[in-house]
Every structure is written in C-alpha cells, then in structure tokens.
C-alpha positions as CSV (number, residue, x, y, z in Angstrom):
1,M,0.0,0.0,0.0
2,V,1.3,3.5,-0.9
3,D,1.8,6.0,1.9
4,R,-0.4,8.9,1.1
5,S,-0.6,10.5,4.5
6,E,0.7,13.8,3.3
7,T,-1.9,14.0,0.6
8,L,-4.7,13.0,3.1
9,E,-3.5,15.6,5.5
10,S,-3.9,18.3,2.9
11,L,-7.6,17.5,2.5
12,T,-10.2,19.6,4.3
13,A,-12.6,18.0,6.7
14,E,-15.3,18.0,4.1
15,E,-13.1,16.4,1.5
16,R,-12.1,13.7,4.0
17,I,-15.7,13.0,4.8
18,A,-16.6,12.8,1.1
19,L,-13.6,10.4,0.6
20,M,-14.8,8.2,3.5
21,G,-18.3,8.1,1.9
22,R,-16.8,7.1,-1.5
23,L,-14.7,4.3,0.2
24,W,-17.7,3.1,2.1
25,D,-19.9,3.0,-1.0
26,S,-17.2,1.1,-2.9
27,L,-17.5,-1.9,-0.5
28,D,-19.5,-4.9,-1.4
29,P,-22.2,-5.1,1.3
30,A,-22.5,-8.9,1.0
31,A,-18.8,-9.3,1.7
32,V,-18.6,-6.7,4.5
33,A,-21.6,-7.7,6.4
34,P,-23.2,-10.9,5.2
35,V,-26.9,-11.1,5.9
36,S,-28.7,-14.4,6.3
37,G,-31.9,-15.0,4.3
38,A,-33.9,-14.9,7.5
39,L,-32.4,-11.5,8.5
40,A,-33.0,-10.1,5.0
41,E,-36.6,-11.1,5.2
42,E,-37.0,-9.6,8.6
43,L,-35.4,-6.3,7.5
44,D,-37.6,-6.2,4.4
45,A,-40.7,-6.8,6.5
46,R,-39.7,-4.0,8.9
47,E,-39.0,-1.6,6.0
48,A,-42.4,-2.4,4.5
49,A,-44.1,-1.8,7.9
50,A,-42.4,1.5,8.3
51,D,-43.4,2.5,4.7
52,R,-47.0,1.6,5.4
53,E,-47.2,3.6,8.7
54,P,-44.4,6.2,8.7
55,D,-45.9,7.9,11.9
56,A,-46.0,4.7,13.9
57,G,-43.5,4.2,16.7
58,T,-42.1,6.6,19.2
59,P,-40.2,9.8,18.3
60,W,-36.5,9.8,19.4
61,A,-37.0,12.7,21.8
62,A,-39.8,11.0,23.7
63,L,-37.9,7.7,23.8
64,R,-34.8,9.5,25.1
65,D,-36.7,11.3,27.8
66,E,-38.4,8.0,28.9
67,L,-35.2,6.1,29.0
68,G,-33.5,9.0,31.0
69,T,-36.4,8.9,33.5
70,R,-36.0,5.1,33.9
71,L,-32.3,5.3,34.5
72,R,-32.5,7.9,37.2
C-alpha cells in the first residue's frame, strides 16, 4: 500500500468525509456484512411496515426522555 498520509492531511474535513463516503460506497455489502436469508426477510418486513405507517413508533426525543427517567 502506498503511503499517502501527506496527501490526506492536505484535504479539508469536508473532503475527508466525502472520501470516506466514497470508500464506504465502494465496499460490497455482502462481503462486508453478510446477511442471512432470514435476517434479510425480517429487514424487508420491517421496512415495508415503516413505509405503510411512517408515523408509527415513538419519536426519538420522547424515547430518550423516557429512558432517561427510567435510568434515574
């Protein structure tokens, strides 16, 4: 592997973030995080349920407050 640390250090924060995104997008998801058939089906079902009822569930702020109260 070629040492490109000087080139990387010359990038702005925004350019580094964009580069990380490009690297992430270049990965094969199946090789990086293999998903079993059962998990894929479950994820598809959850996505479909969320699409059918986008307002279902608990907003993050309410959940955060409730968890904070429980932990006190």
